[in-house]
DOPA-809637 format. One line per 2 residues: number of its first residue (from 1); for each residue x, y, z of C-alpha. Coordinates in Angstrom, 1 decimal. Example, Ala and Ser with C-alpha at 12.3 -4.5 7.8 and 13.67 -1.06 7.14 Angstrom:
BEGIN
1) 12.3/-4.5/7.8 | 13.7/-1.1/7.1
This chain:
BEGIN
1) 37.1/-63.9/-86.0 | 36.3/-60.2/-86.2
3) 37.7/-58.0/-83.5 | 34.2/-56.8/-82.3
5) 33.1/-60.4/-82.0 | 36.3/-61.3/-80.1
7) 35.9/-58.3/-77.8 | 32.2/-59.3/-77.0
9) 33.3/-62.9/-76.3 | 36.0/-61.6/-74.0
11) 33.5/-59.5/-72.2 | 31.2/-62.5/-71.8
13) 34.1/-64.5/-70.3 | 34.9/-61.7/-67.9
15) 31.3/-61.7/-66.7 | 31.3/-65.5/-66.3
17) 34.6/-65.2/-64.3 | 33.1/-62.5/-62.0
19) 30.0/-64.7/-61.4 | 32.1/-67.8/-60.7
21) 34.3/-66.0/-58.3 | 31.4/-64.3/-56.5
23) 29.5/-67.6/-56.2 | 32.5/-69.4/-54.8
25) 33.0/-66.7/-52.2 | 29.3/-67.0/-51.2
27) 29.6/-70.8/-50.9 | 32.8/-70.4/-48.8
29) 31.0/-67.8/-46.6 | 28.1/-70.1/-46.0
31) 30.4/-73.0/-45.0 | 32.3/-70.7/-42.6
33) 29.4/-69.1/-40.9 | 28.9/-65.9/-42.8
35) 30.6/-63.3/-45.0 | 32.3/-61.7/-42.0
37) 34.6/-64.8/-41.8 | 36.0/-64.0/-45.3
39) 39.1/-61.8/-45.8 | 37.1/-59.7/-48.3
41) 33.6/-59.2/-49.5 | 32.3/-61.7/-52.1
43) 32.2/-58.9/-54.8 | 36.0/-58.4/-54.5
45) 36.6/-62.1/-55.1 | 34.5/-61.8/-58.2
47) 36.4/-58.7/-59.3 | 39.7/-60.5/-58.6
49) 38.8/-63.4/-60.9 | 37.4/-61.1/-63.6
51) 40.6/-59.0/-63.6 | 42.8/-62.1/-64.0
53) 40.6/-63.2/-66.8 | 40.1/-60.0/-68.7
55) 42.9/-57.5/-68.1 | 45.9/-59.5/-69.5
57) 43.8/-60.7/-72.5 | 42.7/-57.1/-73.2
59) 46.3/-55.9/-73.1 | 47.3/-58.6/-75.5
61) 44.4/-57.7/-77.8 | 45.4/-54.0/-77.7
63) 49.1/-54.7/-78.5 | 48.1/-57.0/-81.3
65) 45.8/-54.4/-82.9 | 48.6/-51.8/-82.6
67) 51.3/-53.8/-84.3 | 49.4/-56.3/-86.5
69) 49.1/-54.1/-89.6 | 52.7/-53.0/-89.5
71) 54.1/-56.5/-89.2 | 51.8/-57.9/-92.0
73) 52.8/-55.0/-94.2 | 56.5/-55.6/-93.6
75) 56.2/-59.3/-94.4 | 54.2/-58.6/-97.6
77) 56.6/-55.9/-98.8 | 59.7/-58.1/-98.1
79) 58.2/-60.8/-100.3 | 58.3/-58.5/-103.3
81) 61.7/-58.7/-105.0 | 61.5/-55.4/-107.1
83) 59.9/-53.1/-104.6 | 60.4/-49.3/-105.0
85) 63.2/-47.6/-103.1 | 61.3/-44.5/-102.1
87) 58.7/-44.4/-99.2 | 56.1/-42.9/-101.5
89) 56.5/-45.6/-104.0 | 56.3/-48.3/-101.4
91) 53.1/-46.8/-100.0 | 51.5/-46.6/-103.5
93) 52.5/-50.2/-104.2 | 51.0/-51.4/-100.9
95) 47.8/-49.6/-101.6 | 47.5/-51.4/-104.9
97) 48.1/-54.7/-103.2 | 45.4/-53.9/-100.6
99) 42.9/-53.0/-103.3 | 43.8/-56.2/-105.3
101) 43.3/-58.3/-102.1 | 40.0/-56.6/-101.4
103) 38.8/-57.2/-105.0 | 38.7/-53.4/-105.8
105) 41.5/-53.4/-108.4 | 40.3/-54.5/-111.9
107) 42.2/-55.1/-115.1 | 45.5/-56.9/-115.8
109) 47.9/-57.3/-112.9 | 51.4/-58.7/-112.7
111) 52.0/-62.1/-111.1 | 54.1/-60.4/-108.4
113) 51.1/-58.2/-107.3 | 48.7/-61.2/-107.4
115) 51.1/-63.3/-105.2 | 51.5/-60.4/-102.8
117) 47.7/-59.9/-102.6 | 47.3/-63.7/-101.9
119) 49.9/-63.5/-99.3 | 48.2/-60.5/-97.7
121) 44.9/-62.3/-97.5 | 46.6/-65.4/-96.1
123) 48.5/-63.4/-93.4 | 45.4/-61.5/-92.4
125) 43.3/-64.7/-92.0 | 46.1/-66.5/-90.1
127) 46.7/-63.5/-87.9 | 43.0/-63.2/-87.1
129) 42.8/-66.8/-86.0 | 46.0/-66.6/-84.0
131) 44.8/-63.4/-82.3 | 41.5/-65.0/-81.3
133) 43.1/-68.3/-80.1 | 45.8/-66.5/-78.0
135) 43.4/-64.1/-76.5 | 40.8/-66.7/-75.5
137) 43.5/-69.2/-74.3 | 45.0/-66.4/-72.1
139) 41.7/-65.4/-70.7 | 40.5/-68.9/-69.9
141) 43.9/-69.9/-68.5 | 44.4/-67.0/-66.2
143) 40.7/-67.1/-65.2 | 41.2/-70.8/-64.2
145) 44.4/-69.9/-62.4 | 42.6/-67.2/-60.3
147) 39.9/-69.7/-59.4 | 42.6/-72.3/-58.3
149) 44.2/-69.7/-56.1 | 40.9/-68.9/-54.4
151) 40.8/-69.3/-50.6 | 38.7/-67.5/-47.9
153) 42.0/-66.1/-46.5 | 42.9/-64.4/-49.8
155) 42.9/-60.6/-49.4 | 41.1/-59.9/-52.7
157) 40.2/-56.3/-51.9 | 43.8/-55.3/-51.5
159) 44.8/-56.9/-54.8 | 41.9/-55.5/-56.7
161) 42.5/-52.0/-55.4 | 46.2/-52.3/-56.2
163) 45.3/-53.1/-59.8 | 42.7/-50.3/-60.0
165) 45.3/-47.8/-58.7 | 47.7/-48.9/-61.4
167) 45.0/-48.5/-64.0 | 44.1/-45.0/-62.7
169) 47.8/-44.1/-62.7 | 48.2/-45.3/-66.3
171) 45.2/-43.2/-67.3 | 46.7/-40.1/-65.6
173) 50.1/-40.7/-67.2 | 48.4/-41.2/-70.6
175) 46.7/-37.8/-70.3 | 49.9/-36.1/-69.3
177) 52.0/-37.8/-72.0 | 49.3/-36.9/-74.6
179) 49.6/-33.2/-73.6 | 53.4/-33.4/-73.7
181) 53.3/-35.1/-77.1 | 51.0/-32.4/-78.5
183) 53.3/-29.7/-77.2 | 56.4/-31.3/-78.6
185) 54.9/-32.0/-82.1 | 53.7/-28.4/-82.4
187) 57.0/-27.1/-81.0 | 59.2/-29.0/-83.5
189) 57.3/-27.9/-86.5 | 57.2/-24.3/-85.1
191) 61.0/-24.4/-84.8 | 61.2/-25.4/-88.5
193) 59.0/-22.4/-89.3 | 61.1/-20.0/-87.3
195) 64.2/-21.2/-89.2 | 62.6/-19.6/-92.3
197) 60.7/-16.7/-90.8 | 62.3/-14.7/-88.0
199) 60.5/-14.7/-84.7 | 60.4/-10.9/-84.5
201) 58.7/-10.7/-87.9 | 56.1/-13.3/-86.8
203) 55.4/-11.7/-83.4 | 55.6/-8.0/-84.4
205) 54.8/-7.9/-88.1 | 51.7/-6.0/-89.2
207) 50.9/-7.7/-92.4 | 49.6/-11.3/-92.8
209) 49.6/-12.8/-96.3 | 50.9/-16.4/-96.1
211) 50.4/-17.1/-99.9 | 53.7/-18.3/-101.4
213) 54.8/-18.6/-105.1 | 54.8/-22.3/-106.1
215) 57.7/-22.0/-108.5 | 60.7/-19.8/-108.7
217) 59.6/-18.3/-112.1 | 56.0/-17.7/-111.0
219) 54.7/-14.3/-110.2 | 53.1/-14.4/-106.8
221) 53.3/-13.4/-103.2 | 56.5/-14.1/-101.4
223) 54.6/-14.4/-98.1 | 54.1/-12.1/-95.2
225) 53.8/-13.7/-91.7 | 53.2/-10.8/-89.3
227) 50.7/-12.3/-86.9 | 49.7/-9.0/-85.1
229) 46.4/-8.7/-87.1 | 45.5/-12.2/-86.0
231) 46.3/-11.5/-82.4 | 44.3/-8.3/-82.4
233) 41.3/-9.9/-84.2 | 41.3/-12.8/-81.6
235) 41.5/-10.3/-78.7 | 38.7/-8.1/-80.2
237) 36.3/-11.0/-80.7 | 37.1/-12.5/-77.4
239) 36.7/-9.2/-75.6 | 33.2/-8.6/-77.2
241) 32.2/-12.1/-76.2 | 33.2/-11.6/-72.6
243) 31.4/-8.2/-72.4 | 28.3/-10.2/-73.2
245) 28.9/-13.4/-71.3 | 30.3/-12.2/-68.0
247) 27.6/-9.7/-67.0 | 24.7/-11.9/-68.2
249) 26.2/-15.1/-66.9 | 27.2/-13.7/-63.5
251) 23.8/-11.9/-62.9 | 21.9/-15.1/-63.9
253) 24.1/-17.1/-61.5 | 23.4/-14.6/-58.7
255) 19.6/-14.8/-59.3 | 19.5/-18.6/-59.4
257) 21.7/-19.0/-56.3 | 20.3/-16.2/-54.1
259) 16.9/-15.1/-55.2 | 15.1/-17.8/-57.2
261) 12.8/-20.3/-55.6 | 13.6/-24.0/-55.8
263) 10.9/-24.5/-58.5 | 12.2/-21.6/-60.6
265) 15.8/-22.8/-60.3 | 14.9/-26.4/-61.2
267) 13.3/-25.0/-64.4 | 15.6/-22.2/-65.3
269) 19.0/-23.7/-64.8 | 18.5/-26.7/-67.2
271) 17.0/-24.3/-69.8 | 20.0/-22.0/-69.5
273) 22.5/-24.9/-69.8 | 20.8/-26.1/-73.0
275) 22.8/-23.3/-74.7 | 25.9/-25.2/-73.9
277) 24.7/-28.2/-75.9 | 24.0/-26.3/-79.1
279) 26.6/-27.1/-81.7 | 28.9/-24.2/-82.6
281) 28.0/-24.5/-86.3 | 24.4/-23.7/-85.3
283) 25.6/-20.5/-83.6 | 27.6/-19.8/-86.7
285) 24.5/-20.0/-88.9 | 22.7/-17.8/-86.4
287) 25.5/-15.2/-86.5 | 25.9/-15.2/-90.3
289) 22.2/-15.2/-91.3 | 20.6/-13.2/-88.5
291) 23.0/-11.2/-86.3 | 25.5/-10.0/-88.9
293) 22.8/-8.7/-91.4 | 20.9/-7.0/-88.5
295) 24.1/-5.2/-87.3 | 24.9/-4.1/-90.9
297) 21.3/-2.8/-91.5 | 21.3/-1.1/-88.1
299) 24.7/0.6/-88.8 | 23.5/1.7/-92.2
301) 20.3/3.2/-90.8 | 22.4/5.5/-88.5
303) 24.8/6.4/-91.2 | 27.8/4.2/-90.2
305) 29.4/1.8/-92.7 | 29.6/-1.8/-91.5
307) 30.8/-4.9/-93.2 | 28.5/-7.9/-93.8
309) 31.0/-9.9/-91.7 | 32.1/-8.2/-88.6
311) 33.9/-8.8/-85.3 | 30.8/-7.5/-83.4
313) 28.5/-10.2/-84.9 | 30.9/-13.0/-84.1
315) 31.6/-11.6/-80.6 | 28.0/-11.2/-79.7
317) 27.0/-14.7/-80.7 | 30.1/-16.2/-79.1
319) 29.2/-14.4/-75.9 | 25.7/-16.0/-76.0
321) 27.4/-19.4/-76.4 | 29.7/-18.8/-73.3
323) 26.9/-17.6/-71.0 | 26.1/-21.0/-69.6
325) 29.8/-21.7/-69.1 | 30.2/-18.5/-66.9
327) 26.8/-19.0/-65.3 | 27.4/-22.6/-64.3
329) 30.8/-22.0/-62.8 | 29.7/-18.9/-61.0
331) 26.6/-20.6/-59.6 | 28.7/-23.5/-58.2
333) 31.1/-21.0/-56.6 | 28.4/-18.9/-55.1
335) 26.6/-21.9/-53.6 | 29.9/-23.0/-52.1
337) 30.0/-19.9/-49.9 | 29.2/-21.0/-46.3
339) 25.7/-20.3/-45.2 | 27.1/-19.0/-41.9
341) 28.4/-15.9/-43.7 | 25.0/-15.1/-45.1
343) 23.3/-15.7/-41.7 | 25.8/-13.5/-39.9
345) 25.3/-10.6/-42.4 | 21.5/-10.9/-42.2
347) 21.7/-11.1/-38.4 | 23.6/-7.8/-38.3
349) 20.8/-6.1/-40.2 | 21.9/-6.3/-43.8
351) 19.3/-6.7/-46.5 | 19.6/-9.6/-48.9
353) 21.0/-7.4/-51.7 | 23.6/-5.9/-49.3
355) 24.5/-9.5/-48.2 | 25.0/-10.5/-51.8
357) 27.1/-7.4/-52.7 | 29.2/-7.1/-49.6
359) 29.6/-10.7/-48.4 | 28.7/-13.4/-50.9
361) 30.3/-11.9/-54.0 | 33.6/-11.0/-52.3
363) 33.7/-14.4/-50.8 | 33.1/-16.1/-54.2
365) 35.2/-13.6/-56.2 | 38.3/-15.9/-56.6
367) 36.2/-18.7/-58.0 | 34.3/-16.3/-60.2
369) 37.6/-14.8/-61.6 | 38.9/-18.3/-62.2
371) 35.7/-19.3/-64.1 | 35.9/-16.1/-66.2
373) 39.5/-16.8/-67.2 | 38.5/-20.3/-68.2
375) 35.7/-18.8/-70.3 | 38.2/-16.5/-72.0
377) 40.3/-19.6/-72.9 | 37.1/-21.1/-74.4
379) 36.4/-17.9/-76.4 | 40.0/-17.7/-77.8
381) 39.8/-21.3/-79.1 | 36.5/-20.9/-80.9
383) 36.6/-21.3/-84.7 | 33.3/-22.0/-86.4
385) 31.5/-18.9/-85.3 | 34.4/-16.6/-86.4
387) 34.7/-18.4/-89.8 | 31.0/-17.9/-90.6
389) 30.4/-14.4/-89.0 | 33.7/-12.5/-89.0
391) 35.3/-13.6/-92.2 | 38.9/-14.5/-93.2
393) 40.4/-11.1/-93.9 | 43.4/-10.4/-91.7
395) 42.7/-6.7/-91.1 | 44.6/-4.7/-88.4
397) 41.7/-2.6/-87.1 | 40.1/-1.5/-83.9
399) 36.7/-1.1/-85.5 | 34.4/-4.0/-84.5
401) 32.1/-3.3/-87.5 | 34.9/-4.5/-89.9
403) 35.8/-8.0/-90.9 | 38.6/-9.6/-88.9
405) 40.1/-13.0/-88.5 | 41.5/-15.0/-85.6
407) 44.3/-17.4/-84.9 | 42.2/-20.5/-85.0
409) 40.5/-19.5/-88.3 | 43.9/-19.1/-89.9
411) 45.1/-22.4/-88.6 | 42.1/-24.1/-90.3
413) 42.7/-22.1/-93.5 | 46.4/-23.0/-93.8
415) 45.8/-26.7/-93.3 | 42.8/-27.1/-95.6
417) 43.5/-29.1/-98.8 | 46.6/-30.9/-100.0
419) 49.5/-29.0/-98.4 | 53.2/-29.5/-98.4
421) 54.5/-29.6/-94.8 | 57.9/-28.2/-95.9
423) 56.5/-24.8/-96.9 | 56.4/-21.8/-94.5
425) 52.7/-21.4/-95.4 | 51.8/-24.7/-93.8
427) 54.4/-24.5/-91.0 | 52.9/-21.2/-90.0
429) 49.8/-23.0/-88.7 | 52.0/-24.8/-86.2
431) 53.5/-21.5/-85.0 | 50.0/-20.1/-84.5
433) 49.0/-23.2/-82.7 | 52.0/-22.9/-80.4
435) 51.0/-19.3/-79.6 | 47.4/-20.3/-79.0
437) 48.6/-23.2/-76.7 | 50.8/-21.0/-74.7
439) 48.2/-18.3/-74.3 | 45.5/-20.6/-73.1
441) 47.9/-22.4/-70.8 | 48.9/-19.1/-69.2
443) 45.2/-18.2/-68.7 | 44.4/-21.6/-67.2
445) 47.4/-21.4/-64.9 | 46.4/-17.9/-63.7
447) 42.8/-19.1/-63.1 | 44.0/-22.1/-61.0
449) 46.5/-20.0/-59.1 | 43.8/-17.4/-58.2
451) 41.4/-20.0/-57.0 | 44.1/-21.9/-55.0
453) 45.5/-18.8/-53.4 | 42.3/-17.2/-52.1
455) 40.0/-20.2/-51.7 | 41.1/-21.0/-48.1
457) 40.1/-17.6/-46.8 | 36.4/-18.6/-46.9
459) 36.5/-22.3/-45.9
């Protein structure tokens, strides 16, 4: 049985279990004079039965899918007497066996390969049947067990909420462990890079050229890993983007929150937030085909030399992309300012503009600052617009009309294609990723700290 079919059948059993538990609870309520004589609402009895039926079977199905392929591969490879000693050789051999089992390998094959392919098909079919049988037996058995335990005195709500709390805790732990795993994986590879390239050269070097000679007798670059041009390019593009996004986003949020009528707000706010749903590659096309040529022609017309790919073009378009981010966060913060502060200022004779400037904005300033810092993190991590509009040249320059590159663009460039993960060129991507991770983490921490520290003053 295919896994999607098994999952759909398991979902059907869960729905049947919920309906059975719910109907039994209603029947017990009618016989006892009403729902108030039950220990819990009928829906909780249905959820209790459904959780017993579905949750253990779902956990079994997930564990089976996680380890099934590894176990089958080990059994198939152990059945081959003359298997390769190297990991690469074993991987290649197993790929050939898989292709032969699927009928995609043509030509003459050895009896050992044919026997291994037959064994692979046999193990897969047997494992599929065993998986379906165990999953369905477990679901039916535990569902029946939950129905046998049913009684009007059963505190189903407490048991259901305890399970749901455990599920929520597991999801929270999964998110935290995922973050820790990402950090550790990047950190370990970065330490390998810093064993080859000194940290001081990476952080303070002024030349970035990660190309390495492939052979000892080959004439080529020995590699230069000074990341200062990447950091300056990232800061320049992000600064230009924030110069566009912060004023426009903040002013639009003030208008929508304080001046616009309900009809205008209902129309303008969704239209503004449509910008957040446009894919970044579309912004990249707009920057490369429209904004960058316009800036180059405009600079040429006033006698200034400009590159066809510039930091200014990428920053302007990136700022347009971040406008709804700043506007939405600022709008929520401004609307959260208590109305009593506005009423008090207006009652003392302030105009609406004075109330906004001297009362509303100072009260909402911590949240606005936090939103701006989160928007900066979004700008630092943008890749596609910079690739298409700012170029790949690692130039150390303060001129926004020249081509620059950023940390994220270089990470993509270093990891494109078939790369060896033992060379400094490839490991440099992990070091750049570590710097990017730390910078965005610091910005997010500062934003949350600012919001937390000053928010209580205006509650």
